[in-house]
C-alpha positions as CSV (number, residue, x, y, z in Angstrom):
1,L,-10.6,-200.8,79.3
2,A,-11.9,-199.7,75.9
3,I,-15.2,-198.5,77.4
4,L,-13.4,-196.7,80.2
5,L,-11.1,-194.9,77.8
6,S,-13.8,-194.0,75.3
7,T,-16.0,-192.3,77.9
8,T,-14.5,-188.9,77.1
9,L,-15.4,-189.4,73.4
10,Q,-19.0,-190.4,74.3
11,I,-19.6,-187.5,76.7
12,F,-17.9,-184.8,74.5
13,P,-20.8,-183.8,72.3
14,G,-23.2,-183.4,75.2
15,I,-20.7,-181.4,77.2
16,R,-19.8,-179.3,74.2
17,I,-23.5,-178.4,73.6
18,T,-24.1,-177.7,77.2
19,E,-21.1,-175.5,77.8
20,N,-21.8,-173.5,74.6
21,E,-25.3,-172.7,76.1
22,L,-23.8,-171.7,79.4
23,S,-21.0,-169.5,78.1
24,T,-21.0,-167.9,74.7
25,R,-17.6,-166.2,75.3
26,S,-14.4,-167.6,73.9
27,V,-11.9,-169.3,76.2
28,K,-9.0,-167.9,74.2
29,Y,-6.8,-165.7,76.4
30,N,-9.2,-165.9,79.3
31,L,-8.1,-168.2,82.1
32,Y,-11.2,-167.6,84.2
33,I,-13.6,-168.9,81.6
34,E,-11.3,-171.8,80.7
35,W,-11.2,-172.9,84.3
36,Q,-15.0,-172.5,84.6
37,K,-15.4,-174.9,81.7
38,N,-12.8,-177.3,83.1
39,I,-14.6,-177.4,86.5
40,F,-18.0,-177.9,84.7
41,R,-16.5,-180.8,82.7
42,F,-15.1,-182.3,85.9
43,F,-18.5,-182.2,87.7
44,I,-20.4,-183.6,84.7
45,V,-18.0,-186.5,84.6
46,M,-18.2,-187.0,88.3
47,L,-22.0,-186.9,88.1
48,C,-22.2,-189.5,85.4
49,S,-19.7,-191.7,87.3
50,S,-21.7,-191.4,90.5
51,I,-24.9,-192.3,88.7
52,A,-23.2,-195.3,87.1
53,W,-21.6,-196.4,90.4
54,F,-24.7,-196.1,92.6
55,G,-27.2,-197.1,90.0
56,A,-25.5,-200.3,88.9
57,N,-28.1,-202.4,90.7
58,N,-30.9,-200.6,89.0
59,L,-29.5,-200.6,85.5
60,D,-32.6,-202.4,84.1
61,K,-34.9,-199.6,85.4
62,F,-32.6,-196.9,83.9
63,F,-32.7,-198.6,80.5
64,S,-36.5,-198.8,80.7
65,I,-36.7,-195.1,81.3
66,V,-34.3,-194.2,78.5
67,G,-36.2,-196.6,76.2
68,S,-39.5,-195.1,77.0
69,F,-38.4,-191.5,76.4
70,A,-36.1,-192.1,73.4
71,C,-37.0,-195.3,71.6
72,V,-40.7,-195.1,71.6
73,P,-40.8,-191.7,69.8
74,L,-38.1,-193.1,67.4
75,V,-40.4,-195.9,66.4
76,Y,-43.9,-194.4,66.5
77,I,-43.7,-190.6,66.2
78,Y,-40.6,-189.7,64.1
79,P,-41.4,-191.8,60.9
80,P,-44.8,-190.1,60.3
81,M,-43.3,-186.8,61.2
82,L,-40.5,-187.2,58.7
83,H,-43.0,-188.5,56.1
84,F,-45.1,-185.4,56.7
85,K,-42.2,-183.0,56.3
86,A,-40.3,-184.7,53.4
87,V,-42.6,-186.9,51.3
88,A,-46.3,-186.1,51.9
89,K,-47.5,-183.9,49.0
90,T,-51.3,-184.3,49.1
91,K,-53.6,-183.3,51.9
92,I,-54.7,-186.9,52.4
93,H,-51.2,-188.1,53.1
94,K,-50.6,-185.2,55.5
95,A,-53.9,-185.8,57.2
96,A,-53.0,-189.4,57.7
97,D,-49.6,-188.5,59.3
98,V,-51.0,-186.2,61.9
99,P,-53.1,-188.8,63.8
100,L,-50.2,-191.2,63.6
101,C,-48.0,-188.6,65.3
102,I,-50.6,-187.8,67.9
103,F,-51.5,-191.4,68.8
104,G,-47.8,-192.4,68.7
C-alpha cells in the first residue's frame, strides 16, 4: 500500500521536467493548458502502469537494462569524470582520467 500511494511522489520529478519541456506557458488562468498537462500526466501514469502490469514476468530483464545504462556509468565513468572536473590540477592527473572515462 505504501508503494502504491508513493507512486505519485516517485513520478513527480520526471513528469515535471517533461511537461516543462513540452509547454513553457503558465497554467495560471488557462484551462486549456491545465487540461493538456492533466491529460499528459494521466497517460504517463497509465503507460508506467501498463509497463509494470505486462512486464511483471520480465522484471529481471528490465533491471538488467536499467543497470547497464545507469549503474555501469555510475561506477566506471562518473568518478574519473568528477575527478577530472573537480580535483585534477596537473596535466598528468587529467591525462589519466581521460582514458578511464573512455574505457569505462
